[in-house]
A tleap script that builds the chain and sets N, CA, C and O, in Angstrom:
source leaprc.protein.ff14SB
mol = sequence {
  NMET ALA ARG PRO ILE LYS GLU THR PRO ILE
  LEU PHE GLY GLU ASP ALA ARG ARG PHE GLU
  GLU ARG MET LYS HIE PRO ARG ARG GLU THR
  LYS GLU GLU ARG GLU ARG ARG ILE ALA ASN
  TYR ASN LEU ILE MET SER ILE PHE LYS CLYS
}
set mol.1.N position { -29.411 29.954 -0.066 }
set mol.1.CA position { -28.756 30.063 -1.354 }
set mol.1.C position { -27.280 29.674 -1.199 }
set mol.1.O position { -26.649 30.006 -0.195 }
set mol.2.N position { -26.746 28.985 -2.178 }
set mol.2.CA position { -25.361 28.528 -2.121 }
set mol.2.C position { -24.388 29.671 -2.339 }
set mol.2.O position { -24.663 30.623 -3.069 }
set mol.3.N position { -23.253 29.549 -1.690 }
set mol.3.CA position { -22.193 30.547 -1.867 }
set mol.3.C position { -21.329 30.158 -3.062 }
set mol.3.O position { -21.159 28.972 -3.341 }
set mol.4.N position { -20.782 31.144 -3.768 }
set mol.4.CA position { -19.899 30.808 -4.890 }
set mol.4.C position { -18.594 30.182 -4.389 }
set mol.4.O position { -18.124 30.495 -3.295 }
set mol.5.N position { -18.028 29.312 -5.187 }
set mol.5.CA position { -16.767 28.660 -4.841 }
set mol.5.C position { -15.632 29.631 -5.121 }
set mol.5.O position { -15.554 30.227 -6.195 }
set mol.6.N position { -14.742 29.781 -4.123 }
set mol.6.CA position { -13.606 30.690 -4.285 }
set mol.6.C position { -12.557 30.065 -5.201 }
set mol.6.O position { -12.497 28.844 -5.346 }
set mol.7.N position { -11.742 30.900 -5.808 }
set mol.7.CA position { -10.670 30.418 -6.666 }
set mol.7.C position { -9.612 29.697 -5.834 }
set mol.7.O position { -9.384 30.039 -4.673 }
set mol.8.N position { -8.971 28.702 -6.436 }
set mol.8.CA position { -7.901 27.982 -5.763 }
set mol.8.C position { -6.659 28.865 -5.725 }
set mol.8.O position { -6.254 29.408 -6.752 }
set mol.9.N position { -6.051 29.012 -4.543 }
set mol.9.CA position { -4.850 29.849 -4.459 }
set mol.9.C position { -3.684 29.230 -5.231 }
set mol.9.O position { -3.599 28.008 -5.355 }
set mol.10.N position { -2.810 30.051 -5.734 }
set mol.10.CA position { -1.643 29.604 -6.482 }
set mol.10.C position { -0.454 29.591 -5.537 }
set mol.10.O position { -0.247 30.538 -4.778 }
set mol.11.N position { 0.331 28.513 -5.581 }
set mol.11.CA position { 1.502 28.405 -4.720 }
set mol.11.C position { 2.715 29.013 -5.404 }
set mol.11.O position { 2.910 28.863 -6.610 }
set mol.12.N position { 3.522 29.700 -4.612 }
set mol.12.CA position { 4.743 30.313 -5.112 }
set mol.12.C position { 5.912 29.945 -4.204 }
set mol.12.O position { 5.718 29.577 -3.046 }
set mol.13.N position { 7.108 30.046 -4.731 }
set mol.13.CA position { 8.322 29.913 -3.933 }
set mol.13.C position { 8.480 28.564 -3.264 }
set mol.13.O position { 8.263 27.516 -3.871 }
set mol.14.N position { 8.865 28.615 -1.986 }
set mol.14.CA position { 9.161 27.414 -1.218 }
set mol.14.C position { 7.938 26.513 -1.072 }
set mol.14.O position { 8.070 25.290 -1.108 }
set mol.15.N position { 6.757 27.093 -0.910 }
set mol.15.CA position { 5.533 26.299 -0.813 }
set mol.15.C position { 5.315 25.482 -2.083 }
set mol.15.O position { 4.948 24.309 -2.010 }
set mol.16.N position { 5.534 26.084 -3.230 }
set mol.16.CA position { 5.351 25.391 -4.503 }
set mol.16.C position { 6.364 24.259 -4.659 }
set mol.16.O position { 6.025 23.176 -5.136 }
set mol.17.N position { 7.607 24.514 -4.257 }
set mol.17.CA position { 8.648 23.498 -4.367 }
set mol.17.C position { 8.327 22.298 -3.479 }
set mol.17.O position { 8.453 21.157 -3.925 }
set mol.18.N position { 7.913 22.530 -2.227 }
set mol.18.CA position { 7.568 21.442 -1.320 }
set mol.18.C position { 6.364 20.647 -1.830 }
set mol.18.O position { 6.350 19.419 -1.747 }
set mol.19.N position { 5.369 21.337 -2.349 }
set mol.19.CA position { 4.189 20.664 -2.882 }
set mol.19.C position { 4.565 19.758 -4.045 }
set mol.19.O position { 4.120 18.613 -4.116 }
set mol.20.N position { 5.373 20.265 -4.943 }
set mol.20.CA position { 5.785 19.473 -6.104 }
set mol.20.C position { 6.574 18.233 -5.683 }
set mol.20.O position { 6.372 17.156 -6.243 }
set mol.21.N position { 7.462 18.371 -4.711 }
set mol.21.CA position { 8.236 17.228 -4.226 }
set mol.21.C position { 7.321 16.175 -3.596 }
set mol.21.O position { 7.518 14.976 -3.796 }
set mol.22.N position { 6.330 16.624 -2.841 }
set mol.22.CA position { 5.406 15.679 -2.213 }
set mol.22.C position { 4.576 14.945 -3.264 }
set mol.22.O position { 4.244 13.775 -3.072 }
set mol.23.N position { 4.238 15.596 -4.353 }
set mol.23.CA position { 3.472 14.948 -5.414 }
set mol.23.C position { 4.331 13.943 -6.185 }
set mol.23.O position { 3.812 12.943 -6.680 }
set mol.24.N position { 5.622 14.195 -6.291 }
set mol.24.CA position { 6.525 13.284 -6.999 }
set mol.24.C position { 6.781 12.010 -6.192 }
set mol.24.O position { 7.018 10.947 -6.765 }
set mol.25.N position { 6.733 12.119 -4.856 }
set mol.25.CA position { 7.049 10.987 -3.986 }
set mol.25.C position { 5.897 10.754 -3.015 }
set mol.25.O position { 5.981 11.134 -1.847 }
set mol.26.N position { 4.826 10.133 -3.493 }
set mol.26.CA position { 3.690 9.892 -2.602 }
set mol.26.C position { 4.050 8.910 -1.488 }
set mol.26.O position { 4.883 8.022 -1.667 }
set mol.27.N position { 3.413 9.087 -0.348 }
set mol.27.CA position { 3.659 8.224 0.795 }
set mol.27.C position { 3.091 6.835 0.513 }
set mol.27.O position { 1.966 6.711 0.027 }
set mol.28.N position { 3.858 5.796 0.815 }
set mol.28.CA position { 3.423 4.417 0.620 }
set mol.28.C position { 2.738 3.941 1.888 }
set mol.28.O position { 3.066 4.377 2.991 }
set mol.29.N position { 1.787 3.044 1.713 }
set mol.29.CA position { 1.044 2.530 2.855 }
set mol.29.C position { 1.279 1.033 2.957 }
set mol.29.O position { 1.198 0.319 1.958 }
set mol.30.N position { 1.570 0.554 4.165 }
set mol.30.CA position { 1.809 -0.876 4.356 }
set mol.30.C position { 0.483 -1.633 4.281 }
set mol.30.O position { -0.595 -1.041 4.329 }
set mol.31.N position { 0.593 -2.936 4.163 }
set mol.31.CA position { -0.603 -3.778 4.090 }
set mol.31.C position { -1.429 -3.627 5.367 }
set mol.31.O position { -2.657 -3.576 5.302 }
set mol.32.N position { -0.770 -3.556 6.527 }
set mol.32.CA position { -1.469 -3.425 7.801 }
set mol.32.C position { -2.191 -2.076 7.897 }
set mol.32.O position { -3.323 -2.006 8.376 }
set mol.33.N position { -1.532 -1.008 7.438 }
set mol.33.CA position { -2.166 0.317 7.465 }
set mol.33.C position { -3.394 0.352 6.560 }
set mol.33.O position { -4.417 0.941 6.909 }
set mol.34.N position { -3.282 -0.282 5.402 }
set mol.34.CA position { -4.417 -0.318 4.465 }
set mol.34.C position { -5.580 -1.095 5.057 }
set mol.34.O position { -6.728 -0.658 4.967 }
set mol.35.N position { -5.298 -2.242 5.661 }
set mol.35.CA position { -6.354 -3.041 6.282 }
set mol.35.C position { -7.039 -2.269 7.411 }
set mol.35.O position { -8.263 -2.312 7.538 }
set mol.36.N position { -6.250 -1.561 8.235 }
set mol.36.CA position { -6.814 -0.774 9.330 }
set mol.36.C position { -7.683 0.358 8.791 }
set mol.36.O position { -8.758 0.630 9.326 }
set mol.37.N position { -7.213 1.022 7.726 }
set mol.37.CA position { -7.977 2.121 7.129 }
set mol.37.C position { -9.307 1.615 6.567 }
set mol.37.O position { -10.343 2.251 6.761 }
set mol.38.N position { -9.285 0.491 5.884 }
set mol.38.CA position { -10.512 -0.068 5.307 }
set mol.38.C position { -11.467 -0.523 6.411 }
set mol.38.O position { -12.678 -0.334 6.298 }
set mol.39.N position { -10.927 -1.125 7.483 }
set mol.39.CA position { -11.778 -1.553 8.601 }
set mol.39.C position { -12.445 -0.347 9.252 }
set mol.39.O position { -13.632 -0.393 9.573 }
set mol.40.N position { -11.691 0.727 9.449 }
set mol.40.CA position { -12.262 1.951 10.025 }
set mol.40.C position { -13.348 2.532 9.119 }
set mol.40.O position { -14.393 2.973 9.599 }
set mol.41.N position { -13.100 2.531 7.824 }
set mol.41.CA position { -14.080 3.033 6.869 }
set mol.41.C position { -15.368 2.212 6.940 }
set mol.41.O position { -16.468 2.764 6.993 }
set mol.42.N position { -15.215 0.894 6.939 }
set mol.42.CA position { -16.396 0.023 6.995 }
set mol.42.C position { -17.172 0.224 8.289 }
set mol.42.O position { -18.403 0.178 8.282 }
set mol.43.N position { -16.476 0.445 9.398 }
set mol.43.CA position { -17.143 0.697 10.675 }
set mol.43.C position { -17.980 1.973 10.605 }
set mol.43.O position { -19.145 1.974 11.001 }
set mol.44.N position { -17.398 3.042 10.109 }
set mol.44.CA position { -18.119 4.312 10.008 }
set mol.44.C position { -19.304 4.188 9.052 }
set mol.44.O position { -20.391 4.686 9.345 }
set mol.45.N position { -19.101 3.531 7.917 }
set mol.45.CA position { -20.206 3.382 6.960 }
set mol.45.C position { -21.336 2.543 7.539 }
set mol.45.O position { -22.503 2.794 7.238 }
set mol.46.N position { -21.011 1.543 8.371 }
set mol.46.CA position { -22.072 0.736 8.976 }
set mol.46.C position { -22.894 1.570 9.963 }
set mol.46.O position { -24.092 1.335 10.117 }
set mol.47.N position { -22.276 2.525 10.619 }
set mol.47.CA position { -23.006 3.406 11.527 }
set mol.47.C position { -23.994 4.270 10.749 }
set mol.47.O position { -25.126 4.467 11.191 }
set mol.48.N position { -23.580 4.781 9.604 }
set mol.48.CA position { -24.445 5.635 8.796 }
set mol.48.C position { -25.588 4.879 8.132 }
set mol.48.O position { -26.642 5.456 7.866 }
set mol.49.N position { -25.387 3.595 7.866 }
set mol.49.CA position { -26.412 2.806 7.188 }
set mol.49.C position { -27.562 2.435 8.118 }
set mol.49.O position { -28.661 2.121 7.662 }
set mol.50.N position { -27.303 2.473 9.426 }
set mol.50.CA position { -28.349 2.086 10.388 }
set mol.50.C position { -29.354 3.161 10.605 }
set mol.50.O position { -30.290 2.982 11.384 }
savepdb mol mol.pdb
quit
């Protein structure tokens, strides 16, 4: 039987401030990083398809 999903915790104080700042300024990815990430993804997916 499945377990119930717990409620998402609420952030307060410094944790909330840091989270909000990170959401306002997402990390950018270079073209090379994106290509490497996609190549890794395709490699893993090819393993699962076999």
